[in-house]
N, C-alpha and C positions, 0 to 999 in steps of 0.2 A: 591217772590214778589207778591203783590196783584195787579192784573191787573184791569184797570178801563174801558177798552173799548175792545169790540170784533167787528172786521170788517170781514164780510164773503161775498165771491162771491156767485153768484146764480148758473148759468149754469155749470153743471158738478162738482159743489161743494155742496151747500146746496140742490140743486135739483138733484133727481135721474135721471137715463138715460131716463125715461119716463116723466120727467119734473114735478115730484111730490115732496112734502116735507113730510118726515116721521112724524107721530104724536109725536114720542119721541123727535125729534129735535125741534119741535114747543114747546113742554112742557119745554125743557131745555132752550130755548131762553126766554120764559116767566119767568122762575125761575131766570135767570141772571138779567132780568129787575127788578124783585122784590127785588133783592139783591143790586140794585143801579148801576149795570154795564151798560154802554152805549152800546146798541145793534144796530149795524150799518150795513146796507146792502151796499156792495161795488161792483158795477156792471157796465158793459158796457151798460146795458139797460137804456132806458129813463123811465120817470115816467109812461107814458101810458102803457109801456110794462111790468110793474109789477102789473097791475090792478087785474089780476086773483089771485094774492097772497096776496093782502092787507088784506084780512080777516084773514090770518094767521100771519100777521105782527103787531099785536097789541102791541107787545113788542119792535118793531123797532122804534126808536126815530129819527134817522138821516139817510141820505143816501149820500154816495159818488157815484153819478149817472153819467151816460154818460162817464164812464172811467175817472172821476175826473173833467169834465168840468162843472158839476153842483153839488153843495153841498146843500142838501135840508133838511129843518126842517119839519119833518112829524108831529110834535106836533102842530105847528102853520100853517102848510100847506103853506110854503113859502120858497123861496131860501135864503140861507145864502150867497152864492157867485156864480157868473156866468162867464164863460169864452167862449165867442163866437169866431167863426172863422172869420177872415177877409174876406170881400166879394170877393176880387180878388183871394184869395186862394181857396175859395169855388168853384168859377167858373172853375179854373184850375183843381181842383180835380175832379169835375163832368165831365169835358171834357175828362179827362183820362179814367174815368170809362165808359163813353159812347163809346169811341174809342175801348175799350176792349170788347164791347158788354156785359158788366156786369150789374148787378142790383145795381142801386144807391139808397141809403137810407139816408135820412136826419133826424136828431133829433133836435127838438126845445125843449122848456122847458117841454111842456106837450103833444106834438104831434109827431107822427111817419109818415113820408112823403115818399111815394114810388109810382112807376108806377104801375097802376092796373094790367096790363098784366104780369109784372114780379111777382107780389104777387101771382097770380094764377098759376105760373109755377116755384115755388121756388126750386123744385127738380133739375131744370136745373143748379142751383147755389149751390147744395149740402146743402140746407137749408130747406128741406121739413119738418123737425120736428117743424119748427117755422111757417109754413104756416097758420094753424088755428088761431094762435095768431095774425098774421099780418092781416088776413082777418077780424078779429074782431075789430081791433083798428086803422088800418092805414087810413091816409087821402090821397086820390088819387091825383097824380100830373103828368101831361104829359109835363110840361115845367118847368124844374128845374131852369133854368136861370132866368125866370120871377119870380119864387117863391123867389129866393135869392134876387132879386132887390126889391121885395115888403116886404121882412122880414130882413132888415139889422140888424145885431147884435142880431139876434134871433135864429141862428143856431149854435149848439154847437158840433156837430159831424157829420161826413160823414162816413157811412159804404159803402164799395164796395164789393159786393158778386160776385166772379168770377166763371167762368165755369171750371177753372183748376188752379192748383198751378202755372203752368208756366205763366198763364195770370196774376196772382197776383204778381209774381216776376217781370214781365215787369212793372206793375203799381208802385211797390216799387221803381224800378230803375228810373222811370220818376218823382216820387214825392220826392225822398229822399233828395234833396237839397233845398226843400221849407221849409218855417218856420212852419213846422207841426210836430206833434208827431205821429209816425206811429207804430201800433202794430196790433196784431190779436188774436182771441180766437177760431175761427172756422176753418174748414178744408181749405177753400179757401177765407175767408173774409179778408178785410183790414180795420182797423179803423184809422180815421184821426181826431185828435183834435189839438188845438193850441199847439205850441211848448212848451215843458216842462210841459204840463198838462197831468197828469196820475192819477191813483188811489193813487199812493204814494204822489203826491203833494196835492191831495184831503185830505188825512189823516193828513198831516201837517196843512192844513188850518182848518180842523175840530178840531184838538187838540188845536190850538190857540184859537178858538172860545169857546171851553169848558174849557180852562185853565188847560189842562193836558199835560203830556209829551208823545211823541211818544213811549218812552221806556216803557210806561204803557199800551201799546196796543198789542193785538194779532190779526193778520190778517191771513185769510185762503183763499187759492185760488188754481187754477189748471193751468191757461193759461198764455200765454206770456203777456197778458194785466194785469196780477197780479204781474208781476215781480217786479215792483217798490214798490208796497205796501208791498210785502214780505220782501224786503230789508230795507224798512223804519221803519216798526213796530218793537217794542221791541222783539217780537217773530213772525217770519214768518213761517206759516205752509203750506206745500204742500200736496195736496190730493194724495192718492195712485194711482189715475188715471192720475196724472200730467205727463208731459214729464220729461225725465231724466234731461234736462237742468234746469227746474224749481225746481225739487227736490234738485239739487246740491246747489242752492242759498238759500234754506230754512233752518231754524233752526231745523225743525222737520217734519217728514213725517207721516201722519196719514193714516187711511184706505181709501178706495175709496168711491165714492159718492153713490154707491149702498149698502154699508155696514157701514153706520153711521159714516163716516169719520169726519164730523163736530162735531157730538155729542161726539165722543171719544177724539177729540182735546180739546173740552170745559172741559170735565171731567179731562183731564190731567193738564190743565193750570189754571183752575178756581176752581176746587174742591179739588185738592190735598193740 
């Protein structure tokens, strides 16, 4: 089958363990674009959080951003669809994060909102690899409730970075009955988006916009927040560094993110 769209996750998928992209992967994405394939980034990150990589993403035409809550057209620099979290759910989620002494992080369309003290101590939340990025792009906020009231319908995701897995489990237990989609990608984080909004729903939306079938898509990822898109795409590819649970639901397992796993998956499904 001739596949028409490639959707790839960033962290621990396209990006190596030191958050770099190999030149070979960049060249292969550019080749796919020249061949008419839709090259799509599918990430839990917001638009501001991929700013350091945009120079490598000349071939990337669309984004399934913020774990599916934002579908973005990079060609025209505008959103295709937006799925904000309801204000009351935002407040309740933030309150739970604060009660757990966790780092609360909000994503708007183009901004990354966090407490300044937390950003300077991200090792406390097992997120130190992201500290330099946060320090470069974040907007400081010490009153999340006030920010929410001043930005209704403009917040698309809440990340809560916990100090331990046990703390995250308590948060999940407190939020699991709310109208939210809960998932995670990092060691102790929790992502909250509107109910039924995921990378998988984002792929469905984007395919409708492009007038192609989801069965004509290949999706690559490694984390639990990739589960729905791997199930939805015609071919779901798990990275070699993915958990066993993610590998089990995938159609194919490629190499890990430090050994050109994305490149090898592209060669298998787009070049053969």
